[in-house]
Kinemage of the C-alpha trace (Angstrom):
@kinemage 1
@onewidth
@group {chain A} dominant
@subgroup {mainchain}
@vectorlist {calphas} color= white
{ca met a 1} P -0.005 -0.004 0.031
{ca gly a 2} L 1.178 3.618 -0.842
{ca leu a 3} L 1.335 6.595 1.436
{ca lys a 4} L -2.147 7.767 2.518
{ca ile a 5} L -3.348 11.142 4.063
{ca thr a 6} L -6.920 11.575 5.377
{ca arg a 7} L -8.471 14.999 5.740
{ca val a 8} L -11.584 15.490 7.920
{ca asp a 9} L -13.748 18.599 7.801
{ca met a 10} L -15.892 19.016 10.858
{ca gly a 11} L -18.335 21.525 9.384
{ca met a 12} L -21.584 22.114 11.165
{ca glu a 13} L -23.707 23.266 8.405
{ca asn a 14} L -25.033 19.751 7.810
{ca ile a 15} L -26.480 19.327 11.341
{ca pro a 16} L -30.208 20.124 11.654
{ca pro a 17} L -30.992 23.456 13.318
{ca arg a 18} L -32.927 22.010 16.302
{ca ile a 19} L -30.068 19.603 17.170
{ca leu a 20} L -27.570 22.529 16.690
{ca arg a 21} L -29.485 24.715 19.229
{ca val a 22} L -29.353 21.791 21.749
{ca leu a 23} L -25.638 21.568 21.295
{ca gln a 24} L -25.253 25.274 21.673
{ca lys a 25} L -27.069 25.131 25.101
{ca arg a 26} L -25.029 22.220 26.332
{ca leu a 27} L -21.671 23.047 24.670
{ca pro a 28} L -20.974 26.823 24.956
{ca gly a 29} L -18.951 28.268 22.113
{ca val a 30} L -20.385 26.195 19.299
{ca pro a 31} L -21.243 28.692 16.475
{ca asn a 32} L -24.539 28.915 14.788
{ca pro a 33} L -24.010 29.525 11.112
{ca thr a 34} L -27.668 29.018 10.321
{ca arg a 35} L -29.371 31.350 12.734
{ca arg a 36} L -33.060 31.768 11.846
{ca pro a 37} L -35.498 34.484 12.967
{ca arg a 38} L -37.671 33.753 15.689
{ca val a 39} L -41.306 33.058 14.598
{ca pro a 40} L -43.872 34.844 16.732
{ca tyr a 41} L -46.560 32.819 18.336
{ca his a 42} L -50.001 34.256 18.235
{ca ala a 43} L -51.634 31.469 20.140
{ca pro a 44} L -50.650 30.554 23.688
{ca met a 45} L -49.127 27.081 24.159
{ca arg a 46} L -50.354 24.869 26.913
{ca val a 47} L -47.767 22.715 28.548
{ca pro a 48} L -49.031 19.516 30.090
{ca ala a 49} L -48.392 18.949 33.810
{ca ser a 50} L -46.372 15.895 33.223
{ca phe a 51} L -43.753 17.657 30.967
{ca pro a 52} L -41.130 18.086 33.670
{ca leu a 53} L -41.146 14.316 34.162
{ca leu a 54} L -40.394 13.623 30.406
{ca arg a 55} L -37.535 16.064 30.287
{ca pro a 56} L -34.734 13.432 31.060
{ca ala a 57} L -36.066 11.012 28.519
{ca leu a 58} L -36.221 13.758 25.782
{ca gly a 59} L -32.576 14.666 26.579
{ca leu a 60} L -31.445 11.067 26.054
{ca leu a 61} L -33.264 10.843 22.751
{ca leu a 62} L -31.736 14.183 21.530
{ca thr a 63} L -28.270 12.858 22.561
{ca leu a 64} L -28.779 9.535 20.584
{ca ala a 65} L -29.926 11.586 17.574
{ca val a 66} L -27.041 13.994 17.627
{ca ile a 67} L -24.343 11.272 17.585
{ca pro a 68} L -25.193 9.748 14.145
{ca ala a 69} L -25.838 13.239 12.746
{ca met a 70} L -22.293 14.226 13.755
{ca asp a 71} L -20.835 11.074 12.418
{ca gly a 72} L -22.698 11.612 9.077
{ca ala a 73} L -21.607 15.268 8.857
{ca ala a 74} L -17.934 14.423 9.519
{ca ser a 75} L -17.915 11.370 7.220
{ca ala a 76} L -19.394 13.460 4.443
{ca arg a 77} L -16.366 15.803 4.637
{ca gln a 78} L -13.770 12.995 5.015
{ca glu a 79} L -11.284 12.643 2.092
{ca thr a 80} L -8.438 10.193 1.710
{ca phe a 81} L -5.343 11.013 -0.572
{ca glu a 82} L -2.858 8.461 -1.690
{ca leu a 83} L 0.395 9.093 -3.517
{ca gly a 84} L 0.085 7.645 -6.977
{ca pro a 85} L 2.655 5.905 -9.156
{ca asp a 86} L 3.346 9.200 -10.993
{ca asp a 87} L 4.227 10.927 -7.661
{ca arg a 88} L 0.948 12.835 -7.417
{ca trp a 89} L -1.632 12.857 -4.646
{ca glu a 90} L -4.838 11.444 -5.823
{ca val a 91} L -8.212 11.325 -4.159
{ca glu a 92} L -9.320 7.819 -3.300
{ca gly a 93} L -12.647 6.811 -4.875
{ca asp a 94} L -12.709 9.262 -7.663
{ca gly a 95} L -11.901 6.782 -10.448
{ca arg a 96} L -8.109 7.427 -10.285
{ca leu a 97} L -7.307 4.916 -7.479
{ca asp a 98} L -3.919 3.279 -7.394
{ca thr a 99} L -4.813 0.105 -9.116
{ca ala a 100} L -2.691 -2.203 -11.105
{ca ala a 101} L -4.445 -1.249 -14.329
{ca asn a 102} L -3.809 2.419 -13.623
{ca gln a 103} L -0.169 1.812 -13.053
{ca val a 104} L 0.082 0.047 -16.356
{ca leu a 105} L -1.787 2.910 -17.971
{ca gln a 106} L 0.554 5.489 -16.419
{ca ala a 107} L 3.649 3.543 -17.703
{ca arg a 108} L 2.293 3.204 -21.202
{ca lys a 109} L 1.345 6.921 -21.208
{ca ala a 110} L 4.855 7.859 -20.317
{ca leu a 111} L 6.075 5.597 -23.087
{ca ala a 112} L 3.777 7.154 -25.623
{ca leu a 113} L 4.854 10.634 -24.533
{ca gly a 114} L 8.403 9.921 -25.460
{ca glu a 115} L 9.638 9.267 -21.863
{ca pro a 116} L 11.142 5.779 -21.892
{ca gln a 117} L 13.167 6.413 -18.825
{ca arg a 118} L 10.204 7.305 -16.707
{ca ala a 119} L 8.156 4.397 -18.166
{ca arg a 120} L 10.950 2.047 -17.199
{ca ala a 121} L 11.203 3.412 -13.750
{ca leu a 122} L 7.369 3.051 -13.152
{ca ala a 123} L 7.451 -0.541 -14.438
{ca ser a 124} L 10.472 -1.479 -12.434
{ca ala a 125} L 8.901 -0.026 -9.300
{ca tyr a 126} L 5.825 -2.175 -9.808
{ca leu a 127} L 7.788 -5.275 -10.723
{ca asp a 128} L 10.172 -4.929 -7.743
{ca lys a 129} L 7.158 -4.424 -5.330
{ca phe a 130} L 4.727 -7.033 -6.604
{ca ala a 131} L 6.438 -10.253 -7.516
{ca gly a 132} L 3.111 -11.919 -8.501
{ca gly a 133} L 0.969 -9.097 -9.572
{ca glu a 134} L -1.850 -9.664 -12.032
{ca val a 135} L -0.530 -7.184 -14.480
{ca arg a 136} L 3.117 -8.375 -14.212
{ca pro a 137} L 3.263 -9.607 -17.918
{ca glu a 138} L 2.019 -6.184 -19.119
{ca met a 139} L 4.497 -4.424 -16.992
{ca leu a 140} L 7.372 -6.619 -18.298
{ca leu a 141} L 6.200 -5.712 -21.788
{ca val a 142} L 6.221 -2.040 -21.024
{ca arg a 143} L 9.650 -2.186 -19.566
{ca gly a 144} L 10.876 -4.089 -22.527
{ca asp a 145} L 9.576 -1.631 -24.963
{ca ala a 146} L 11.093 1.245 -22.881
{ca leu a 147} L 14.447 -0.507 -23.159
{ca val a 148} L 14.077 -0.871 -26.887
{ca glu a 149} L 13.334 2.896 -27.091
{ca met a 150} L 16.490 3.524 -25.132
{ca gly a 151} L 18.527 1.539 -27.657
{ca asp a 152} L 19.121 -1.488 -25.418
{ca glu a 153} L 17.065 -4.145 -27.278
{ca tyr a 154} L 19.387 -6.999 -25.876
{ca lys a 155} L 18.233 -6.284 -22.307
{ca ala a 156} L 14.634 -6.000 -23.472
{ca leu a 157} L 14.898 -9.581 -24.645
{ca phe a 158} L 15.153 -10.844 -21.075
{ca asp a 159} L 11.800 -9.137 -20.165
{ca tyr a 160} L 10.168 -10.611 -23.407
{ca glu a 161} L 11.604 -14.029 -22.555
{ca ala a 162} L 10.164 -13.880 -19.019
{ca ile a 163} L 6.723 -13.334 -20.663
{ca thr a 164} L 6.998 -16.138 -23.087
{ca arg a 165} L 8.336 -18.619 -20.533
{ca lys a 166} L 6.168 -17.815 -17.538
{ca tyr a 167} L 3.000 -16.154 -18.791
{ca ser a 168} L 2.141 -18.013 -22.073
{ca gly a 169} L -1.546 -17.614 -21.392
{ca ser a 170} L -1.468 -13.830 -20.977
{ca arg a 171} L -2.458 -11.255 -23.591
{ca ala a 172} L 1.145 -10.054 -23.800
{ca phe a 173} L 2.360 -13.389 -24.933
{ca val a 174} L 1.896 -12.854 -28.636
{ca thr a 175} L 3.068 -9.310 -28.391
{ca ala a 176} L 6.300 -10.368 -26.730
{ca leu a 177} L 6.909 -12.860 -29.516
{ca glu a 178} L 6.320 -10.062 -32.053
{ca arg a 179} L 8.828 -7.828 -30.332
{ca glu a 180} L 11.313 -10.770 -30.383
{ca tyr a 181} L 10.690 -11.306 -34.076
{ca gln a 182} L 11.487 -7.645 -34.785
{ca ile a 183} L 14.711 -7.820 -32.875
{ca ala a 184} L 15.683 -11.042 -34.654
{ca val a 185} L 15.011 -9.531 -38.019
{ca ala a 186} L 17.177 -6.533 -37.066
{ca tyr a 187} L 19.975 -8.917 -35.968
{ca ala a 188} L 19.665 -10.988 -39.080
{ca asp a 189} L 19.957 -7.883 -41.258
{ca gly a 190} L 23.359 -7.086 -39.646
{ca leu a 191} L 22.615 -5.071 -36.491
{ca lys a 192} L 25.406 -5.515 -34.010
{ca arg a 193} L 25.068 -5.883 -30.261
{ca lys a 194} L 26.507 -3.343 -27.896
{ca phe a 195} L 29.725 -4.053 -26.168
{ca leu a 196} L 29.421 -3.200 -22.498
{ca gly a 197} L 26.525 -1.033 -23.375
{ca thr a 198} L 28.750 1.302 -25.517
{ca ile a 199} L 29.398 0.701 -29.204
{ca arg a 200} L 27.855 -1.961 -31.396
{ca ile a 201} L 30.694 -4.423 -32.405
{ca leu a 202} L 29.379 -7.825 -31.292
{ca asp a 203} L 27.959 -10.184 -33.827
{ca ala a 204} L 24.342 -11.108 -33.165
{ca ser a 205} L 23.679 -13.686 -35.949
{ca asp a 206} L 23.482 -16.566 -33.408
{ca asp a 207} L 20.861 -14.683 -31.313
{ca ala a 208} L 18.819 -14.008 -34.447
{ca gln a 209} L 18.864 -17.796 -35.395
{ca glu a 210} L 17.886 -18.689 -31.786
{ca leu a 211} L 14.993 -16.283 -31.638
{ca leu a 212} L 13.506 -17.228 -34.945
{ca ile a 213} L 13.566 -20.981 -33.956
{ca arg a 214} L 11.951 -20.251 -30.618
{ca ile a 215} L 9.199 -18.313 -32.281
{ca gln a 216} L 8.204 -21.233 -34.489
{ca glu a 217} L 8.313 -23.599 -31.433
{ca arg a 218} L 6.161 -21.416 -29.168
{ca leu a 219} L 3.540 -20.306 -31.729
{ca pro a 220} L 3.354 -23.089 -34.373
{ca gly a 221} L 1.033 -22.750 -37.228
{ca ser a 222} L 0.675 -18.911 -36.821
{ca arg a 223} L 1.487 -16.305 -39.433
{ca leu a 224} L 4.210 -15.124 -36.995
{ca ala a 225} L 5.743 -18.548 -37.106
{ca glu a 226} L 5.525 -18.654 -40.904
{ca asp a 227} L 7.330 -15.381 -41.207
{ca ala a 228} L 9.955 -16.490 -38.687
{ca gly a 229} L 10.440 -19.781 -40.770
{ca met a 230} L 10.891 -18.018 -44.060
{ca arg a 231} L 13.144 -15.372 -42.492
{ca leu a 232} L 15.404 -18.042 -40.917
{ca ala a 233} L 15.677 -19.865 -44.289
{ca asp a 234} L 16.501 -16.695 -46.079
{ca phe a 235} L 19.167 -15.908 -43.597
{ca tyr a 236} L 20.898 -19.187 -44.166
{ca phe a 237} L 20.550 -18.825 -47.935
{ca asp a 238} L 21.950 -15.311 -47.902
{ca asn a 239} L 24.928 -16.324 -45.791
{ca ser a 240} L 25.688 -19.338 -48.105
{ca gln a 241} L 24.890 -22.009 -45.388
{ca met a 242} L 23.199 -24.080 -48.031
{ca arg a 243} L 22.729 -27.288 -46.065
{ca leu a 244} L 21.015 -25.407 -43.246
{ca ala a 245} L 19.038 -23.331 -45.851
{ca ala a 246} L 17.809 -26.517 -47.569
{ca asp a 247} L 16.661 -27.980 -44.239
{ca ala a 248} L 14.834 -24.702 -43.283
{ca tyr a 249} L 13.006 -24.418 -46.709
{ca asp a 250} L 12.240 -28.127 -46.544
{ca leu a 251} L 10.608 -27.623 -43.141
{ca phe a 252} L 8.701 -24.568 -44.371
{ca val a 253} L 7.279 -26.546 -47.286
{ca gln a 254} L 6.122 -29.337 -44.917
{ca asn a 255} L 4.514 -26.989 -42.328
{ca tyr a 256} L 2.949 -24.432 -44.580
{ca pro a 257} L 1.841 -26.181 -47.858
{ca arg a 258} L -0.856 -23.495 -48.342
{ca ser a 259} L 1.334 -20.542 -47.807
{ca glu a 260} L 1.480 -17.718 -50.442
{ca arg a 261} L 5.316 -18.181 -50.402
{ca ile a 262} L 5.323 -21.858 -51.122
{ca glu a 263} L 6.586 -21.470 -54.653
{ca lys a 264} L 9.547 -19.359 -53.357
{ca ala a 265} L 10.295 -21.984 -50.742
{ca arg a 266} L 10.312 -24.754 -53.348
{ca glu a 267} L 12.382 -22.791 -55.807
{ca arg a 268} L 14.935 -21.896 -53.069
{ca leu a 269} L 15.064 -25.511 -51.848
{ca ile a 270} L 16.172 -26.756 -55.255
{ca gln a 271} L 18.735 -23.932 -55.485
{ca ala a 272} L 20.052 -24.657 -52.014
{ca tyr a 273} L 20.449 -28.376 -52.870
{ca leu a 274} L 22.287 -27.601 -55.995
{ca ala a 275} L 24.489 -25.031 -54.281
{ca ser a 276} L 25.441 -27.541 -51.501
{ca tyr a 277} L 27.294 -29.683 -54.107
{ca his a 278} L 30.953 -28.449 -54.059
{ca gly a 279} L 32.301 -30.463 -56.951
{ca pro a 280} L 33.128 -33.920 -58.172
{ca arg a 281} L 35.522 -34.571 -55.320
{ca tyr a 282} L 32.764 -34.111 -52.760
{ca asp a 283} L 29.476 -35.872 -51.809
{ca asp a 284} L 26.778 -35.617 -54.347
{ca lys a 285} L 23.872 -35.854 -52.038
{ca gly a 286} L 22.674 -32.370 -52.779
{ca leu a 287} L 22.542 -33.288 -56.439
{ca arg a 288} L 20.427 -36.407 -55.930
{ca asp a 289} L 17.978 -34.412 -53.564
{ca ala a 290} L 17.723 -31.649 -56.172
{ca lys a 291} L 16.977 -34.137 -58.966
{ca arg a 292} L 14.300 -35.778 -56.762
{ca arg a 293} L 12.648 -32.456 -56.045
{ca leu a 294} L 12.696 -31.345 -59.680
{ca glu a 295} L 11.082 -34.609 -60.860
{ca leu a 296} L 8.373 -34.180 -58.280
{ca leu a 297} L 7.813 -30.529 -59.156
{ca arg a 298} L 7.415 -31.425 -62.857
{ca val a 299} L 4.477 -33.622 -61.808
{ca thr a 300} L 2.793 -31.464 -59.144
{ca gln a 301} L 3.488 -27.976 -60.449
{ca pro a 302} L 4.549 -28.123 -64.167
{ca ser a 303} L 4.164 -24.351 -64.671
{ca leu a 304} L 6.527 -23.697 -61.868
{ca ala a 305} L 9.027 -26.309 -63.118
{ca gln a 306} L 8.978 -24.691 -66.532
{ca arg a 307} L 9.487 -21.169 -65.112
{ca ile a 308} L 12.532 -22.270 -63.128
{ca gly a 309} L 14.010 -24.214 -66.059
{ca ser a 310} L 13.713 -27.733 -64.762
{ca asp a 311} L 14.925 -29.317 -67.970
{ca ala a 312} L 18.141 -27.340 -67.950
{ca leu a 313} L 18.666 -28.091 -64.368
{ca leu a 314} L 18.166 -31.852 -64.850
{ca val a 315} L 20.845 -31.742 -67.584
{ca arg a 316} L 23.210 -29.860 -65.324
{ca ile a 317} L 22.646 -32.451 -62.563
{ca asp a 318} L 23.169 -35.420 -64.971
{ca glu a 319} L 26.395 -33.899 -66.180
{ca ser a 320} L 27.655 -33.184 -62.654
{ca val a 321} L 26.976 -36.790 -61.607
{ca ala a 322} L 28.695 -38.133 -64.558
{ca arg a 323} L 31.698 -35.900 -64.103
{ca lys a 324} L 31.925 -37.153 -60.471
{ca phe a 325} L 32.054 -40.823 -61.710
{ca leu a 326} L 34.743 -39.983 -64.238
{ca thr a 327} L 36.789 -38.157 -61.583
{ca thr a 328} L 36.527 -41.266 -59.337
{ca ala a 329} L 37.668 -43.497 -62.239
{ca lys a 330} L 40.762 -41.314 -62.829
{ca trp a 331} L 41.504 -41.506 -59.081
{ca tyr a 332} L 41.488 -45.309 -59.143
{ca leu a 333} L 43.608 -45.256 -62.227
{ca ser a 334} L 46.146 -42.985 -60.418
{ca ile a 335} L 46.548 -45.503 -57.666
{ca asp a 336} L 47.027 -48.474 -60.169
{ca asp a 337} L 43.512 -49.907 -59.770
{ca pro a 338} L 42.361 -50.241 -63.380
{ca val a 339} L 39.549 -52.688 -62.486
{ca ser a 340} L 37.805 -50.149 -60.201
{ca ala a 341} L 38.477 -47.459 -62.716
{ca glu a 342} L 36.841 -49.359 -65.530
{ca leu a 343} L 33.829 -50.015 -63.247
{ca tyr a 344} L 33.198 -46.209 -62.806
{ca leu a 345} L 33.752 -45.685 -66.629
{ca arg a 346} L 31.086 -48.264 -67.201
{ca arg a 347} L 28.662 -46.361 -64.919
{ca val a 348} L 29.380 -43.179 -66.749
{ca val a 349} L 28.659 -44.525 -70.303
{ca glu a 350} L 25.702 -46.701 -69.262
{ca leu a 351} L 23.854 -44.362 -66.815
{ca his a 352} L 24.719 -41.032 -68.404
{ca pro a 353} L 25.358 -41.599 -72.110
{ca ala a 354} L 24.246 -38.097 -73.184
{ca thr a 355} L 26.852 -36.248 -71.234
{ca val a 356} L 30.180 -34.777 -72.060
{ca ala a 357} L 31.699 -36.793 -69.315
{ca ala a 358} L 30.576 -39.994 -71.154
{ca leu a 359} L 32.586 -38.963 -74.292
{ca asp a 360} L 35.578 -38.231 -72.102
{ca ala a 361} L 35.162 -41.653 -70.545
{ca leu a 362} L 35.183 -43.448 -73.984
{ca arg a 363} L 38.351 -41.655 -74.819
{ca leu a 364} L 39.984 -42.843 -71.590
{ca ala a 365} L 38.674 -46.449 -71.885
{ca pro a 366} L 41.489 -47.826 -74.185
{ca ser a 367} L 44.228 -46.888 -71.855
{ca val a 368} L 42.226 -48.346 -68.875
{ca leu a 369} L 41.720 -51.693 -70.717
{ca ala a 370} L 45.259 -51.845 -71.689
{ca arg a 371} L 46.288 -52.042 -68.043
{ca met a 372} L 43.754 -54.674 -67.114
{ca pro a 373} L 44.191 -58.411 -67.044
{ca ala a 374} L 43.131 -60.021 -70.285
{ca arg a 375} L 40.417 -62.086 -68.676
{ca ile a 376} L 38.658 -59.133 -67.029
{ca ala a 377} L 39.239 -56.872 -70.078
{ca ala a 378} L 37.476 -59.381 -72.146
{ca glu a 379} L 34.323 -59.043 -70.065
{ca ala a 380} L 34.186 -55.322 -70.384
{ca pro a 381} L 31.757 -53.505 -72.735
{ca asp a 382} L 32.666 -52.779 -76.225
{ca tyr a 383} L 33.946 -49.351 -75.696
{ca arg a 384} L 35.229 -49.114 -79.253
{ca ala a 385} L 31.781 -49.572 -80.744
{ca met a 386} L 30.281 -47.132 -78.335
{ca ala a 387} L 32.970 -44.486 -79.183
{ca glu a 388} L 32.432 -44.990 -82.982
{ca ala a 389} L 28.594 -44.527 -82.405
{ca leu a 390} L 28.965 -41.389 -80.371
{ca leu a 391} L 32.223 -39.987 -81.772
{ca gly a 392} L 32.310 -41.312 -85.294
{ca ala a 393} L 35.520 -40.873 -87.064
{ca glu a 394} L 37.041 -39.353 -84.004
{ca ala a 395} L 36.782 -42.446 -81.973
{ca pro a 396} L 40.104 -43.403 -80.486
{ca lys a 397} L 41.820 -46.439 -81.655
{ca gln a 398} L 41.913 -49.017 -78.911
{ca thr a 399} L 45.609 -49.858 -79.397
{ca gly a 400} L 46.817 -52.416 -76.977
{ca val a 401} L 43.446 -53.527 -75.992
{ca glu a 402} L 43.992 -57.128 -77.425
{ca ala a 403} L 44.611 -59.701 -74.829
{ca arg a 404} L 48.189 -60.176 -73.927
{ca pro a 405} L 49.240 -63.768 -74.640
{ca glu a 406} L 49.919 -65.802 -71.712
{ca ile a 407} L 52.615 -68.598 -71.846
{ca pro a 408} L 50.896 -71.807 -70.908
{ca leu a 409} L 52.495 -74.177 -68.482
{ca pro a 410} L 53.902 -77.363 -70.140
{ca ala a 411} L 51.732 -80.482 -69.555
{ca thr a 412} L 54.972 -82.648 -69.374
{ca lys a 413} L 58.559 -81.884 -68.929
{ca ser a 414} L 61.282 -83.915 -70.833
{ca leu a 415} L 63.967 -85.080 -68.567
{ca ala a 416} L 67.697 -84.924 -69.500
{ca pro a 417} L 69.219 -88.320 -70.506
{ca glu a 418} L 71.073 -90.152 -67.737
{ca ile a 419} L 74.910 -90.069 -67.897
{ca pro a 420} L 76.370 -93.402 -67.167
{ca val a 421} L 78.943 -93.574 -64.511
{ca glu a 422} L 82.196 -95.516 -65.115
{ca ala a 423} L 83.117 -98.213 -62.596
{ca thr a 424} L 86.592 -98.085 -60.992
{ca ala a 425} L 88.341 -100.964 -59.514
{ca asn a 426} L 88.730 -101.115 -55.620
{ca pro a 427} L 92.327 -101.950 -54.762
{ca glu a 428} L 91.262 -103.394 -51.423
{ca ala a 429} L 88.916 -105.824 -52.932
{ca gly a 430} L 90.258 -109.309 -53.556
{ca gly a 431} L 90.760 -110.464 -56.968
């Protein structure tokens, strides 16, 4: 409770005249502001003989009548003043009572008048005094807005987070999420955080990502969550984080299939998949995912597929995959593994025959076959015929492709003739 002062006015003008005359007789010095002229009596008044006996009873009745009249007169002039949140004395009971709603109104009024410091002070005073007030979410929102006006949006996030975590059922919940979205967009657009409350040099991109993700988790299915999902995906796309961008756009397509930005999400999803492929020496998962999405798009939305050039993109994907196989074949050839190299050459010419990489594979095939064993080379496809069909007269000659003759092992081996050993006489033997 705030500081209160009560003023009581003991005015006598509200006391009936007859009671006032009795008080004047019994209490000397009581003024008579309503003195009336005496009325002349033209007829004599007869007093009963028993009147002296009734005089004490009449005095008691008059006393009982005076007490409530005095209380009524005093209470009618009693006023109670209380020190309001704006440091002004306010009359209790005139519609400006120090209520929680009035404190919120005063804080918002100060904020609207361009006094964020005063609005913050009023909100902080209430929040420090009432830990569980009914308008605590609104006061947190006012203080957060005041901090934003003062240029300290990062501190304001603490008040907004307190609303979203503890008061999810309040009216300020959605408004707090909207404020967080505005701050997240500013951070995503490059706004820096203040260093020790001075200059903005701290990167806030991680804070932007965290806020945009939390908004989608706390208000799923809403327009605000849809905006946050698209802004997060665009943030990843603009910063060349294509794997994360592809995941974000894919999640947007799944969660908001009827969104007015669904075509943009699908187009950006394919672009992110393609951009996530870094060359033939790296994983081609992005190419395979992009091809799958393009084939699905040609069935579900042929107009959109035609507008983004799906045919040209599929040719590009086919060429990139074939080039990756050819690069792998050359690598196996560099480590003296012609068998594995021929296997990848076969994939190139069989799975992607209409690519430039297939022509390069046919030109490389003779040198690969020449380094293979004859038995395995005999089982390889007829690369010479394929090359003549595709390259015509420019087909390379498969020199050295013929099987190298192997010297068979002899079935029998002729032994050298035995050389007779001449006998010599033993001198010790008897003749």
